[in-house]
Structure formats: C-alpha cells, structure tokens
TORMI-61664 format. One record per atom (N, C-alpha, C, O): x, y, z. Coordinates in steps of 0.05 Angstrom, whole numbers, padded with zeros to 5 digits, always signed. Each point is the difference from the previous one (the first is absolute). Layout:
! residues N
XYZ
...
This chain:
! residues 167
+02516+00608+02198
-00013+00022-00012
-00030-00002+00006
-00012-00021-00004
+00000+00042+00013
-00029+00000+00006
-00015+00005-00026
+00010+00012-00019
-00035-00021+00019
-00018+00005-00023
-00012+00027+00002
-00004+00011+00022
-00003+00000-00044
-00014+00026+00000
+00012+00019-00020
+00022-00004-00011
-00037+00026+00006
+00008+00019-00020
+00027+00012+00005
+00015+00006-00019
-00008-00001+00045
+00026+00013+00006
+00024-00018-00007
+00021+00011-00008
-00024-00037+00010
+00023-00018-00005
-00001-00013-00028
+00021-00006-00011
-00045+00002+00000
-00002-00015-00025
-00012+00017-00023
+00002-00007-00023
-00015+00029+00030
-00015+00016-00020
-00027-00011-00005
-00015+00011-00016
+00008-00033+00029
-00027-00013-00003
-00014+00000+00027
+00011-00010+00019
-00035+00021-00018
-00014+00001+00026
-00007-00028+00009
-00008-00017-00015
+00012+00013+00041
-00007-00026+00012
-00030-00001+00005
-00014+00021+00000
+00003-00045+00005
-00028-00002+00006
-00007+00015+00025
-00022+00013+00002
+00040-00013+00018
-00005+00015+00025
-00002+00030-00006
-00017+00013+00012
+00035-00002-00029
-00001+00028-00007
-00026+00007-00014
-00013+00020+00005
+00005-00038-00024
-00024+00005-00015
-00025-00001+00017
-00017+00018-00001
+00014-00039+00017
-00024-00004+00015
-00003+00020+00023
-00023+00005+00009
+00044+00007-00001
-00002+00021+00021
-00001+00028-00011
-00004+00019+00015
+00005-00016-00041
-00001+00026-00014
-00029+00009+00000
-00019-00016-00003
+00014+00043+00007
-00027+00010-00001
-00013-00001-00028
-00023+00006-00003
+00039-00013-00018
-00010-00001-00027
-00009-00028-00008
-00010-00004-00022
+00015-00015+00039
-00006-00028-00007
-00028-00008+00011
-00005+00003+00024
-00012-00014-00041
-00027-00007+00009
+00001-00022+00021
+00019-00016+00001
-00040+00014+00016
-00003-00022+00018
-00010-00024-00015
-00012+00003-00022
+00016-00027+00032
-00007-00024-00014
-00029+00000-00009
-00006-00008-00022
-00013+00016+00039
-00028+00000-00006
-00007+00019-00023
-00021-00003-00013
+00037+00024+00009
-00006+00019-00022
+00001-00012-00027
-00013+00009-00019
+00028-00031+00016
+00003-00013-00026
-00026-00015-00008
-00003-00007-00024
-00015+00002+00043
-00024-00014-00006
-00020+00015-00017
-00018-00011-00012
+00022+00038+00010
-00019+00017-00015
+00005-00001-00030
-00017+00010-00015
+00039-00021+00006
+00006+00000-00029
+00026+00016-00005
+00017+00001+00018
-00014+00011-00041
+00025+00014-00006
+00005+00022+00020
-00018+00016+00006
+00043-00014+00004
+00006+00021+00020
+00029+00008-00004
+00017-00016-00007
-00012+00042+00012
+00027+00010-00001
+00018-00011+00022
-00009-00004+00022
+00034+00001-00029
+00021-00009+00020
+00023+00019-00004
+00012+00001-00021
-00005+00013+00042
+00022+00019-00001
+00024-00012+00015
-00001-00004+00024
+00022-00002-00039
+00023-00013+00012
+00023+00020+00004
+00023-00005-00006
-00030+00029+00016
+00018+00021+00005
+00007-00001+00030
-00017+00005+00017
+00042-00011-00011
+00008-00003+00028
+00022+00019+00008
+00012-00002+00022
-00005+00022-00039
+00021+00019+00007
-00012+00028+00001
-00016+00008-00017
+00024+00007+00037
-00009+00027+00004
+00016+00019-00018
+00021+00010+00008
-00031-00006-00032
+00013+00018-00019
-00020+00022-00008
-00024-00004+00002
+00033+00027-00012
-00018+00021-00008
-00014-00007-00026
+00011+00003-00022
-00036-00012+00024
-00015-00010-00023
-00029+00000+00006
-00008-00009+00022
-00009+00017-00041
-00029-00002+00004
-00017-00002-00025
-00024+00006+00001
+00035-00014-00024
-00017-00002-00024
-00023-00019+00003
-00021+00003-00013
+00024-00024+00029
-00021-00019+00004
-00024+00013+00013
-00023-00005-00008
+00028+00023+00027
-00022+00014+00014
-00015+00018-00020
-00025+00001+00000
+00040+00012-00017
-00012+00018-00020
-00016-00016-00021
-00019+00010-00011
+00028-00034+00004
-00012-00017-00021
-00026-00012+00009
-00018-00006-00016
+00014+00001+00042
-00023-00015+00010
-00024+00018+00002
-00002+00017+00017
-00017-00022-00035
-00025+00016-00001
-00019-00007+00023
-00018+00016+00005
+00022-00039+00007
-00018-00008+00022
+00010+00009+00027
-00014-00003+00020
+00038+00013-00018
+00012+00008+00025
+00008-00023+00017
+00001+00002+00025
+00006-00025-00037
+00008-00024+00014
+00029+00001+00009
+00008-00016+00017
+00008+00034-00029
+00029+00002+00007
+00005+00027+00012
-00007+00021-00012
+00018-00021+00035
+00006+00025+00015
+00029+00001+00008
+00010-00017+00014
+00004+00038-00023
+00028+00004+00008
+00000+00023+00021
+00011-00003+00021
-00024+00025-00028
-00003+00022+00019
+00027+00014+00004
+00017+00000-00017
-00015+00013+00041
+00024+00015+00007
+00014-00014+00023
-00014-00008+00019
+00040+00005-00019
+00018+00009-00022
-00002-00020-00024
-00010-00022+00003
+00021+00031-00025
-00001-00015-00025
+00016-00026+00002
-00001-00016-00018
+00017+00013+00039
+00016-00024+00004
-00016-00022+00014
+00011-00022+00005
-00036+00027+00003
-00016-00021+00013
-00003-00024-00019
-00001+00003-00024
+00000-00027+00036
-00007-00023-00016
-00030+00003-00008
-00016+00010+00016
+00009-00018-00040
-00028+00003-00008
-00018-00018+00017
+00007-00023+00005
-00029+00034+00004
-00020-00016+00015
-00021-00008-00020
-00007+00016-00018
-00004-00039+00021
-00019-00011-00019
-00027-00005+00014
-00001-00014+00021
-00020+00025-00032
-00027-00004+00011
-00014-00020-00019
-00011+00009-00021
+00012-00034+00027
-00011-00021-00017
-00030+00004-00006
-00009-00008-00021
-00005+00020+00040
-00029+00004-00004
-00006+00020-00022
-00022+00000-00011
+00041+00017+00004
-00003+00020-00021
+00010-00010-00027
-00007+00012-00021
+00023-00033+00020
+00013-00010-00024
-00020-00015-00018
-00014-00018+00010
+00014+00025-00035
-00017-00014-00020
+00016-00019-00017
-00011-00015-00016
+00037+00015+00020
+00017-00018-00017
+00004+00010-00028
+00007-00015-00018
-00012+00041+00013
+00002+00011-00027
+00029+00000-00011
+00003-00003-00024
+00017+00005+00041
+00027-00001-00009
+00012+00025-00011
+00023-00001-00010
-00036+00024+00012
+00011+00025-00010
+00025+00008+00014
+00017+00014-00012
-00013-00023+00036
+00024+00007+00016
+00025-00015-00010
+00022+00009+00005
-00026-00032-00018
+00023-00017-00008
+00020+00015-00017
+00024+00001+00006
-00033+00011-00028
+00018+00014-00018
+00012+00025+00012
+00021+00009-00010
-00033+00003+00030
+00010+00025+00012
+00022-00005+00020
+00013+00020+00009
-00009-00044+00000
+00020-00006+00021
+00028-00001-00012
+00005-00019-00015
+00012+00038+00020
+00027-00001-00012
+00017-00023+00010
+00019-00008-00013
-00026-00004+00036
+00015-00022+00011
-00011-00027-00009
+00009-00021+00009
-00030+00021-00026
-00013-00025-00009
-00007-00018+00023
+00005-00024+00000
-00017+00036+00021
-00005-00014+00025
-00030-00004+00005
-00008-00007+00022
-00009+00011-00042
-00029-00003+00003
-00010-00021-00020
+00008+00000-00023
-00025-00018+00033
-00011-00022-00015
-00030-00001+00006
-00009+00010+00020
-00006-00023-00038
-00027-00007+00006
-00001-00031+00000
+00009-00013-00019
-00019+00002+00041
-00001-00029+00003
-00030-00008+00001
-00016+00012+00015
+00010-00033-00030
-00027-00012+00002
+00004-00029+00006
+00003-00017-00017
-00004+00011+00043
+00003-00027+00009
-00025-00016-00007
-00022+00011+00001
+00026-00036-00008
-00022-00017-00007
-00018+00012-00022
-00024-00001+00002
+00037+00011-00023
-00014+00010-00024
-00018-00022-00011
-00023+00005-00009
+00033-00029+00009
-00015-00024-00007
+00007-00022+00021
+00015+00005+00019
-00026-00028-00023
+00006-00022+00019
+00030-00006+00001
+00010-00007+00021
+00004+00011-00043
+00028-00008-00001
+00019+00024-00004
+00024-00003+00004
-00034+00026-00011
+00018+00022-00008
-00006+00026+00016
-00022+00005+00009
+00044+00010-00006
-00001+00027+00011
+00011+00019-00021
+00014-00009-00018
-00020+00035+00021
+00010+00020-00019
+00020+00018+00015
-00005+00008+00023
+00026+00000-00037
+00019+00019+00010
+00004+00021-00022
+00005-00006-00023
-00009+00031+00031
+00003+00023-00019
+00023+00017+00010
+00003+00006+00023
+00015+00001-00042
+00026+00013+00007
+00009+00018-00023
-00009-00003-00022
+00028+00021+00028
+00011+00017-00021
+00021-00016-00016
+00013-00018+00011
-00010+00025-00036
+00020-00013-00017
+00013+00020-00019
-00014+00013-00015
+00040-00009+00017
+00013+00021-00015
+00023-00011-00018
+00021+00012-00002
-00026-00035-00010
+00020-00012-00018
-00013-00005-00028
-00024+00002-00003
+00041-00007-00016
-00009-00008-00027
+00014-00026-00006
+00022-00005+00008
-00035-00012-00024
-00027+00003-00010
-00021-00004+00022
+00005-00013+00020
-00028+00024-00025
-00022-00003+00019
-00016-00025-00008
-00006-00004-00023
-00002-00012+00043
-00016-00023-00007
-00028+00008-00008
-00008+00023+00004
-00006-00042-00016
-00028+00005-00009
-00019-00017+00015
+00007-00021+00012
-00032+00029-00011
-00021-00016+00013
+00001-00028-00012
+00001-00004-00024
-00003-00016+00042
+00001-00028-00008
+00027-00013+00000
+00002-00024+00000
+00020+00041+00001
+00027-00012+00000
+00004-00016+00025
-00010+00006+00021
+00026-00027-00024
+00009-00016+00022
+00028+00012+00008
+00017+00003-00017
-00014+00003+00042
+00025+00012+00010
+00009-00014+00026
-00014-00017+00010
+00038+00025-00001
+00010-00011+00025
-00002+00022+00021
+00012+00021-00003
-00027-00027+00024
-00004+00019+00022
+00024-00001+00019
+00012-00021+00004
-00005+00045+00007
+00023+00001+00018
-00008+00011+00027
-00021+00014+00003
+00037-00020+00017
-00004+00010+00027
+00013+00027+00004
+00010+00011-00020
-00010+00000+00044
+00012+00026+00005
+00030+00001-00006
+00010+00022-00006
+00003-00044+00007
+00029-00002-00006
+00006-00004-00030
+00023-00001-00008
-00044-00001-00008
+00003-00005-00029
+00005-00029-00007
+00007-00006-00022
-00012-00012+00041
+00004-00028-00005
-00026-00012-00011
-00022+00008+00009
+00024-00027-00027
-00023-00013-00012
-00016-00014+00022
+00012-00016+00015
-00038+00021-00014
-00017-00013+00020
-00019-00020-00012
-00005-00021+00011
-00007+00028-00035
-00019-00018-00012
-00006+00010-00028
+00009+00021-00009
-00025-00036-00006
-00010+00009-00026
-00025+00018+00004
-00014-00003+00021
+00010+00020-00040
-00023+00019+00002
-00011+00005-00027
+00012-00005-00021
-00037+00015+00021
-00013+00008-00025
-00007+00030+00002
-00011+00009+00020
+00018+00006-00041
-00006+00029-00001
-00030+00003-00005
-00011-00010-00020
-00003+00023+00039
-00029+00004-00002
-00007+00027-00011
-00020+00004-00014
+00037+00016+00020
-00006+00028-00008
+00026+00015-00003
+00019-00004+00016
-00018+00022-00036
+00023+00018-00003
-00012+00028-00004
-00015+00005-00020
+00021+00013+00038
-00010+00028-00002
+00022+00019-00006
+00021-00001+00012
-00025+00018-00032
+00019+00020-00008
-00012+00027-00006
+00006+00013-00020
-00024-00003+00038
-00012+00026-00006
+00020+00022+00002
+00019-00002+00015
-00024+00023-00029
+00017+00024+00000
+00004+00011+00028
+00021+00011+00007
-00042-00013+00010
+00001+00010+00027
+00021-00014+00018
+00007+00010+00021
+00002-00033-00030
+00020-00015+00016
+00028+00009-00006
+00019-00012+00010
-00015+00032-00027
+00026+00011-00006
+00021-00021-00008
+00022-00001+00011
-00030-00015-00030
+00017-00021-00012
+00006-00024+00018
+00017-00016-00007
-00030+00014+00030
+00003-00024+00017
-00023-00019-00007
-00023+00007+00002
+00031-00030-00012
-00020-00021-00006
-00008-00014+00026
+00017-00004+00017
-00042-00002-00014
-00010-00015+00023
-00011-00026-00010
-00018-00001-00017
+00029-00021+00028
-00007-00027-00009
-00014-00015+00022
+00007+00002+00024
-00027-00018-00032
-00013-00019+00019
+00006-00028-00010
-00005-00006-00023
+00014-00011+00042
+00005-00028-00007
-00017-00018+00019
-00006+00007+00022
-00001-00030-00033
-00013-00021+00016
+00021-00020+00008
+00016-00010-00017
-00016+00003+00042
+00020-00019+00011
-00015-00020+00018
-00022+00005+00009
+00035-00028-00004
-00012-00019+00020
-00002+00014+00027
+00017+00014+00008
-00040-00020+00006
-00005+00013+00026
+00023-00002+00019
+00005+00018+00016
+00009-00040-00016
+00022-00004+00019
+00022+00020-00001
+00015+00003+00019
-00013+00012-00041
+00022+00019-00004
-00008+00029+00003
+00017+00018-00004
-00041-00012+00012
-00010+00027+00000
+00014+00019+00019
+00003+00024-00005
+00007-00034+00027
+00015+00017+00019
+00029+00004-00007
+00014+00016+00012
-00005-00031-00032
+00028+00000-00008
+00005+00015-00027
+00019+00015-00002
-00036-00019-00018
+00004+00011-00027
-00006+00030+00000
-00020+00009+00010
+00039+00006-00023
-00004+00029-00002
+00009+00010-00028
+00003+00024-00003
+00000-00042-00016
+00008+00009-00027
+00004-00024-00018
-00007-00022+00006
+00018+00028-00030
+00007-00021-00019
+00029+00003-00008
+00013+00021+00004
-00003-00042-00014
+00028-00001-00009
+00005+00021-00021
-00017+00004-00018
+00039+00010+00020
+00007+00021-00019
+00007-00013-00027
+00015-00019-00001
-00027+00030-00020
+00006-00011-00027
+00030+00002-00006
+00013+00019+00009
-00003-00037-00024
+00028+00000-00008
+00004+00009-00028
+00023+00002-00010
C-alpha cells in the first residue's frame, strides 16, 4: 500500500511539500506562518475568503488547490476556523530555544484551558509528545470552532497537528 491521502487518508510529506499551499522551509524563519495541508482538488474556498492579507489564493476554478503567498501571511490564524477540512495550521518553529508552537482547530468537548498539559498527536491521531496549552480562542466569528495553540518540543513541529481527543 502506498502512502498518501488517496490510500491512507493522511497526506504524505511528499504530497504536502509539493502542494502550492505549503510554505518553503525558509518561510518558517519569519515567525508564525500559515500551513495549508490541503492536497485534494475539491470545490472549496473559505480559506481564500478568510485571509485578509490575500496570502491564500484559490481562484478559478474553485477546485484549485489553495496557493500560499508566505510573504503576505502575518500568521494571524483567521483562516484556521474557516477551513471545513481542518487542513490549516499556524506553525511557529523555534518559538523558544526548546519549543515550537502549533495552532489548530479543535471541535471536541471538553475544551482544554490555557496552561493545561495535554498529549499532542500527529496527522494519524497517534500520540507524539507532551504539550502545554498556550492559548485557547473561541471568538463568535469562528462559528463555534475553537482554535488552540500548544507548545511542543522543537523536534515534533513537523509532525504534531492536534491534541488527543478528550475521553
């Protein structure tokens, strides 16, 4: 069985890195930056509409993969809650000497609180490492999608994309 979204439902690194929505390695040096892990050509463009900086472009046809202009991205994260596929994250590599930040959508209850210790998971939902909740955003404009930021060890920043679902 080959790896990738068509066979496993989880995008492979090759699919992600060749996607027009995935930042180049040097783009991460600027601080927090959006990461679009959308690798399927489906009719969707809420991310384009959500980005006030014009950093995300779907264009015509609406089935285009989103293109990402890292130079326009401020890392605000407004696009995260608007993505129905939960495929957008904000990554801040090297937030500190030892930690990176990952910001992602969270649609489960109970919702963790700032300061909570949680278990971070990879794209497959497998436990990757321990994490600390740094921020929990629940503004009305996010249409009931909570956006969480966690601090994780730097070594896991390319792997972690969420936290363990509460039981």
